[in-house]
C-alpha positions in Angstrom: 44.5 -7.7 50.8 48.0 -5.8 51.8 48.4 -2.1 51.4 50.2 -2.1 48.1 52.5 0.8 49.6 53.1 -0.8 52.7 56.1 -2.3 51.9 57.7 1.4 51.2 57.0 2.1 55.0 58.6 -1.0 56.1 62.5 -1.2 57.0 64.2 -3.2 54.8 65.4 -5.7 57.4 62.2 -6.2 58.2 60.9 -6.4 54.8 63.0 -9.0 53.8 62.0 -11.2 57.1 59.9 -14.5 55.8 57.5 -13.5 58.4 56.7 -10.2 57.0 57.0 -10.8 53.2 56.1 -14.6 52.8 56.2 -14.0 49.2 60.5 -14.6 49.6 59.5 -17.9 50.6 56.9 -18.8 48.1 56.7 -22.7 47.4 55.0 -23.3 44.0 54.2 -27.1 45.2 51.6 -26.0 47.7 49.3 -24.4 45.1 49.6 -27.9 43.1 48.0 -30.4 46.0 44.7 -31.5 45.6 41.6 -32.7 47.5 42.7 -35.4 50.0 39.5 -37.7 48.9 39.3 -36.9 45.5 43.3 -37.9 44.9 43.0 -41.1 47.0 40.0 -41.9 44.7 42.2 -41.4 41.8 45.1 -43.2 43.2 42.9 -46.3 43.8 41.2 -46.3 40.6 45.1 -46.3 38.7 46.4 -48.8 41.3 43.5 -51.0 40.4 44.2 -50.6 36.7 40.4 -49.0 36.4 42.2 -45.9 34.3 45.1 -45.6 32.4 46.1 -41.7 34.1 44.9 -40.4 36.9 42.9 -36.9 36.7 44.4 -34.5 39.4 42.2 -31.7 41.0 43.7 -28.0 41.8 41.6 -26.4 44.2 44.5 -24.8 45.7 45.6 -23.1 42.0 44.3 -19.3 42.7 45.1 -16.7 40.0 43.8 -13.8 42.0 46.2 -15.0 44.8 48.8 -15.6 42.6 48.4 -11.9 41.5 48.5 -10.2 44.5 51.9 -12.5 45.2 53.0 -10.6 42.0 52.2 -7.3 43.0 53.6 -7.5 46.4 57.0 -9.1 45.1 57.3 -5.8 42.4 56.9 -3.8 45.7 60.1 -5.5 47.1 61.9 -5.2 43.8 61.1 -1.4 44.0 62.4 -1.3 47.5 65.3 -3.2 46.8 66.6 -0.7 43.9 66.8 2.2 46.5 69.3 0.5 48.8 72.9 1.9 49.1 74.8 -1.8 48.7 74.8 -3.3 45.3 74.9 -6.5 47.0 71.8 -5.9 49.0 70.3 -4.8 45.8 71.4 -7.6 43.6 70.3 -10.4 45.9 66.6 -9.3 46.8 66.3 -8.4 43.2 67.0 -12.2 42.0 65.3 -13.9 44.9 62.3 -11.6 44.5 62.5 -12.2 40.4 62.6 -15.9 41.2 59.6 -16.3 43.3 57.8 -14.2 40.9 58.7 -16.4 37.9 57.4 -19.1 39.9 54.0 -17.6 40.2 54.0 -16.6 36.7 54.4 -20.3 35.6 51.8 -21.2 38.1 49.4 -18.8 36.3 50.4 -20.8 32.9 49.6 -23.8 34.6 46.0 -23.0 35.5 45.6 -21.2 31.9 46.9 -24.9 30.6 44.3 -26.7 32.8 41.6 -24.7 31.4 42.5 -25.1 28.1 43.2 -29.0 28.0 39.5 -29.5 28.4 39.7 -29.1 24.2 42.4 -31.1 22.8 41.7 -29.8 19.4 42.0 -26.2 20.5 44.4 -24.7 18.2 46.5 -22.8 20.9 47.1 -25.6 23.2 50.1 -26.6 22.0 51.4 -23.3 22.0 50.7 -22.7 25.9 51.6 -26.1 26.7 55.2 -25.6 25.3 55.2 -22.2 27.0 54.3 -23.8 30.3 57.0 -26.6 29.9 59.4 -23.5 29.1 58.9 -21.7 32.0 59.2 -24.6 34.2 62.8 -25.4 33.0 63.9 -22.0 33.2 63.0 -22.3 36.6 64.2 -25.7 37.8 66.4 -26.8 35.1 65.9 -30.0 32.8 67.2 -33.8 33.3 71.0 -34.0 32.3 71.9 -36.7 29.8 75.3 -37.6 31.9 73.1 -37.8 35.2 70.5 -39.8 33.8 73.5 -42.5 32.0 74.9 -42.4 35.3 71.6 -43.3 37.0 70.7 -46.1 34.6 74.3 -47.9 35.1 73.7 -47.2 38.8 70.1 -49.2 38.9 71.4 -52.0 36.6 74.4 -52.7 38.5 72.5 -52.7 41.4 69.8 -55.7 39.9 72.7 -57.1 37.8 74.6 -58.3 41.1 71.5 -60.0 42.4 70.5 -63.8 41.7 67.1 -63.6 41.0 64.0 -66.2 40.6 60.4 -66.5 39.7 58.4 -63.6 39.8 61.6 -61.5 40.1 63.4 -62.9 37.3 60.1 -62.0 35.1 59.9 -58.6 36.6 63.6 -57.7 35.4 63.1 -59.1 32.0 59.8 -57.0 31.7 61.9 -54.1 33.0 64.5 -54.8 30.3 62.6 -55.5 27.6 59.2 -53.7 28.1 56.0 -54.8 29.4 52.4 -54.0 28.6 49.1 -53.7 30.8 45.5 -53.9 29.4 43.2 -51.0 30.9 39.9 -50.7 29.7 40.1 -52.8 26.7 43.4 -50.8 25.6 46.5 -52.7 25.5 49.5 -50.2 26.8 52.9 -50.7 25.8 55.9 -49.4 28.2 59.3 -49.5 26.6 62.2 -51.3 28.5 64.7 -49.3 30.5 67.8 -48.6 28.8 71.2 -49.9 29.8 74.2 -47.5 29.9 77.9 -47.6 29.9 78.5 -44.6 32.0 80.3 -44.8 35.4 78.4 -45.1 38.1 77.1 -42.4 40.3 79.8 -41.5 43.1 79.1 -41.3 46.7 79.5 -39.2 49.4 83.2 -39.8 51.1 82.8 -41.7 54.4 85.0 -39.2 55.9 82.9 -36.3 55.2 79.7 -38.3 56.7 81.8 -39.1 59.9 82.9 -35.3 60.4 78.9 -34.2 59.8 77.9 -36.9 62.3 80.6 -35.5 64.9 79.4 -32.0 64.3 75.8 -32.6 64.5 75.6 -34.5 67.6 78.3 -31.6 69.0 76.5 -28.5 68.3 73.0 -30.6 68.9 73.7 -32.4 72.3 70.5 -30.9 73.6 68.3 -32.2 70.8 70.2 -35.7 70.8 69.6 -35.6 74.6 65.6 -34.7 74.3 65.4 -37.5 71.9 66.9 -40.1 73.9 65.0 -39.3 77.1 61.7 -39.3 75.1 62.8 -42.6 73.8 63.2 -43.8 77.2 60.3 -42.3 79.5 57.6 -42.4 76.8 57.9 -44.9 73.9 59.8 -47.8 75.9 57.1 -47.3 78.5 54.3 -48.5 76.0 53.5 -52.0 75.0 56.0 -53.4 72.8 53.6 -53.4 69.8 52.8 -49.7 70.4 56.7 -48.8 70.7 56.9 -46.2 67.9 56.7 -42.4 67.2 53.3 -41.3 65.9 52.7 -38.0 64.6 51.5 -36.7 67.9 54.8 -37.6 69.6 56.7 -36.0 66.3 54.6 -32.8 67.2 55.4 -32.9 70.8 59.2 -33.4 70.1 59.5 -30.7 67.4 57.9 -28.2 69.8 60.2 -29.3 72.5 63.1 -29.0 70.3 62.2 -25.2 69.4 61.6 -24.5 73.0 65.3 -25.5 73.6 66.6 -23.4 71.0 64.1 -20.3 71.1 62.3 -20.5 74.6 60.7 -17.3 74.2 59.8 -17.8 70.4 61.7 -14.5 69.3 62.1 -16.1 65.8 58.6 -16.4 65.3 58.8 -20.0 64.0 55.9 -22.4 64.7 55.3 -26.0 64.9 51.8 -26.7 63.5 50.2 -30.2 62.6 48.4 -30.6 59.5 46.1 -33.7 59.8 45.8 -34.2 55.8 49.5 -34.3 55.1 51.8 -37.3 54.6 55.1 -36.1 54.6 57.2 -33.6 57.5 58.0 -30.3 55.9 59.6 -27.1 56.4 57.5 -24.4 55.4 59.6 -20.9 55.0 56.5 -18.7 54.0 55.2 -19.7 57.6 58.5 -20.1 59.3 56.9 -23.5 60.7 57.8 -27.2 60.9 54.6 -29.0 59.4 53.9 -32.3 61.2 52.0 -34.3 58.9 49.0 -36.1 60.8 49.2 -39.0 58.2 52.7 -40.0 58.0 53.9 -43.3 58.7 54.8 -43.9 62.1 58.9 -43.6 62.9 59.9 -47.1 64.7 63.6 -45.9 66.1 65.0 -43.2 67.7 68.0 -42.9 65.3 65.0 -42.0 62.5 63.4 -39.7 64.3 66.8 -37.8 65.4 67.5 -37.5 61.5 64.0 -36.3 60.9 64.5 -33.4 63.3 68.1 -32.6 61.8 66.6 -32.8 58.4 63.7 -30.4 58.9 64.8 -28.6 61.9 68.4 -28.2 62.2 68.6 -27.6 58.3 65.5 -26.3 56.6 64.6 -24.5 59.8 68.0 -23.6 61.4 69.1 -22.2 58.3 65.9 -19.8 57.7 66.2 -19.1 61.4 70.1 -18.2 61.1 69.7 -16.4 58.1 66.9 -14.1 59.2 68.8 -12.7 61.8 71.7 -11.4 59.8 71.9 -8.0 57.8 70.7 -9.5 54.7 67.8 -11.4 56.0 66.7 -12.7 52.6 69.6 -15.3 53.5 66.6 -16.8 55.8 64.0 -17.3 52.9 66.8 -18.4 50.2 68.9 -17.0 48.0 68.8 -17.3 44.1 71.5 -15.5 42.1 73.3 -15.7 39.0 75.5 -18.8 38.4 78.7 -19.5 36.9 79.0 -22.5 34.5 78.4 -25.7 36.1 77.0 -23.7 39.7 73.4 -24.1 40.4 71.4 -20.6 41.0 69.3 -21.3 44.0 69.8 -22.3 47.3 67.5 -25.2 47.6 69.4 -27.8 45.9 72.5 -27.4 47.9 70.3 -27.5 51.2 68.2 -30.8 50.0 71.6 -32.4 49.6 72.4 -31.1 53.0 69.4 -32.2 55.0 69.7 -35.7 53.0 73.6 -35.9 54.2 72.5 -35.4 57.8 69.9 -38.0 57.8 72.5 -40.4 56.2 75.2 -39.5 58.8 72.9 -40.5 61.8 72.5 -44.1 60.2 76.0 -44.7 58.8 79.5 -43.6 57.7 78.6 -45.2 54.2 76.5 -43.8 51.4 75.0 -46.2 49.1 72.1 -45.0 46.5 69.3 -46.6 46.9 65.9 -46.3 44.7 64.5 -43.5 46.5 67.1 -41.5 46.2 67.1 -41.8 41.9 63.4 -42.5 41.2 62.3 -38.6 40.5 64.9 -37.9 38.4 64.8 -41.0 36.5 60.8 -40.3 35.9 61.5 -36.9 34.6 63.9 -38.3 32.2 61.7 -41.0 31.2 58.7 -38.4 30.7 61.4 -36.5 28.3 61.7 -39.8 26.6 57.8 -39.2 25.5 56.4 -41.5 28.1 53.4 -40.7 30.0 52.2 -41.3 33.7 51.4 -44.6 33.4 54.4 -45.7 31.4 56.8 -44.0 34.0 55.2 -45.4 36.5 55.4 -48.8 34.8 59.1 -48.6 34.9 59.5 -47.2 38.4 57.8 -49.8 40.3 59.8 -52.8 38.8 63.1 -50.9 39.3 62.0 -50.2 42.6 60.9 -53.8 43.5 64.1 -54.8 41.9 66.8 -52.8 43.6 64.5 -52.7 47.1 65.1 -56.5 47.5 67.8 -57.1 50.4 69.0 -60.4 49.1 69.0 -62.9 46.5 65.6 -64.8 45.2 62.2 -63.7 44.7 59.9 -61.1 45.8 56.2 -61.4 47.4 53.2 -59.8 46.7 53.4 -57.6 49.6 56.4 -56.3 48.3 55.4 -55.5 44.8 52.2 -53.7 46.2 54.5 -51.6 48.6 56.8 -50.8 45.3 53.8 -49.8 43.4 52.5 -47.6 45.7 55.8 -45.5 46.2 56.3 -45.3 42.4 52.7 -44.0 42.2 53.6 -41.2 44.7 56.8 -40.5 42.9 55.3 -40.3 39.4 52.4 -37.7 41.0 55.1 -35.6 42.0 57.0 -35.1 38.5 53.5 -35.0 36.8 51.9 -32.2 39.3 50.6 -29.2 37.4 50.2 -31.0 34.1 47.0 -32.3 32.8 48.0 -35.8 33.2 45.4 -37.0 30.9 46.3 -35.0 28.2 47.9 -36.9 25.4 51.9 -36.9 25.1 51.4 -36.2 21.4 51.1 -32.7 20.0 48.4 -31.8 17.5 51.6 -32.6 14.7 52.6 -35.9 16.3 55.5 -34.8 18.1 56.4 -35.4 22.0 54.3 -33.2 24.2 56.6 -32.7 27.3 54.7 -31.8 30.4 56.8 -32.2 33.9 57.2 -30.5 37.3 61.0 -30.5 37.2 61.4 -29.2 40.6 62.3 -32.9 41.9 65.6 -32.6 40.1 66.9 -30.8 42.9 66.9 -33.8 45.2 69.4 -36.1 43.3 71.5 -33.0 42.3 71.8 -31.9 45.7 73.3 -34.9 46.8 75.5 -34.7 43.9 76.6 -30.9 45.0 77.1 -32.4 48.7 79.7 -34.6 47.0 81.2 -31.8 45.3 81.2 -29.9 48.6 82.8 -32.9 50.5 85.5 -32.9 48.0 86.5 -29.3 48.2 85.8 -28.4 51.6 87.1 -31.4 53.5 89.9 -30.0 55.3 87.7 -26.7 56.1 85.4 -27.0 59.0 84.3 -23.6 59.1 82.8 -24.2 55.8 80.9 -27.0 56.9 79.8 -24.9 60.1 78.8 -22.1 57.6 76.6 -24.6 55.7 74.3 -24.4 58.6 73.8 -20.5 59.0 72.3 -19.2 55.8 69.7 -20.5 53.0 72.6 -20.4 50.4 74.6 -22.6 48.1 78.3 -22.5 49.2 79.2 -24.3 45.8 77.8 -21.0 43.7 80.7 -18.4 44.1 78.4 -15.1 44.4 76.4 -17.2 47.1 79.5 -18.3 48.9 80.7 -14.5 49.2 77.5 -12.9 50.9 77.7 -15.7 52.8 80.7 -15.4 54.3 79.8 -11.6 54.2 76.5 -12.1 56.2 76.4 -15.0 58.1 80.0 -16.2 59.2 
């Protein structure tokens, strides 16, 4: 445990570095991870229709650890108020306060988990409502105009296909509703509504072209590294084994960091997590985490795109921001926001990272279901649907949008869509007692969600706005890679220009 007075003895520049104060880079979702075997068993039981909803475990949800984090952040708040610079005081105060609010939300999640074992507890509804309100204050709520455009995008793409057989049946179920019988219970899922709203806008081709040019120019060493690894390692294997395995990814990310920081002055790490399934950047650790259970990558363009996403965007912004005289630019800014702005850095950052991936593959941006599913899932939960009902809608929509051409769909395609739909649904119900009724004791809708994933779609929409506003200002595109901030937030943009440009 840290000395409670330790922060007061550390220079402010060091104190704000995520390596010294990992609480400033706290990620709430990490405490919502479960036991690998338990989660896998629940997934199997759910997909085989043995249970209505999975029961999720939270072995990492530790209230003692959360309290220690809150205490550490309180120390940082105290130190921040001793600074002469108002910009520094405000930036540190807002960012530390946001992380503290995430910890308080998780404390409420833990309390709700304990209470949910007794659904007749008279205080359950109040605690559930409070937990959801904290979640919404942190991560926002689904916005009606965005949800309506998502629905228009989905139905426009599906209606543009001529479907036959099973695919036609799935479309009918998606539109008019479906039912499934589990343990003698018939579960009705309403149809997916249509909308007259405009379809979602797309990233301008010119912006993706400019972004690609900048990425390949500023990261020529990484491009050369991946090309060389493909030629000298991957292509030397038998044809059936020409893929990037998690071990290959670990080696490439390690070599990428050695290129950029040969003496590791930044303290960045590349670590292997044998139980994880996704590549990720971990700000508290200042590390790229390689997932031991991630699917292999089959081509060098996708491998390069993932390095741009995780190391150049997430990692690079952390490294560069930590070097400035406002090191909280390395852990991420949270500030006040004007109407129409986001208060957090992460929504913009997720959009930028995805745009970098898109730019590697094409100058054309089209919406696929993987870009829409989490926003849709949260929106459906706000209609009162439970885990099962959200899942039943998602897999049907994913199946139909994922069809490359007109015709029918085979069982393998359905199974793949169902697994992806389960994982997407799991993400937005993390932290909630998923077996708890979606009706309160008074019969009203009980909304319990984890809204952090709203950032993925909203981030892409922010990048579209950014592309339109700054299409003739290459300096702003350069600045986007220099700090963990949202350049569409006027206050964060001002801080980034002042400290990172």
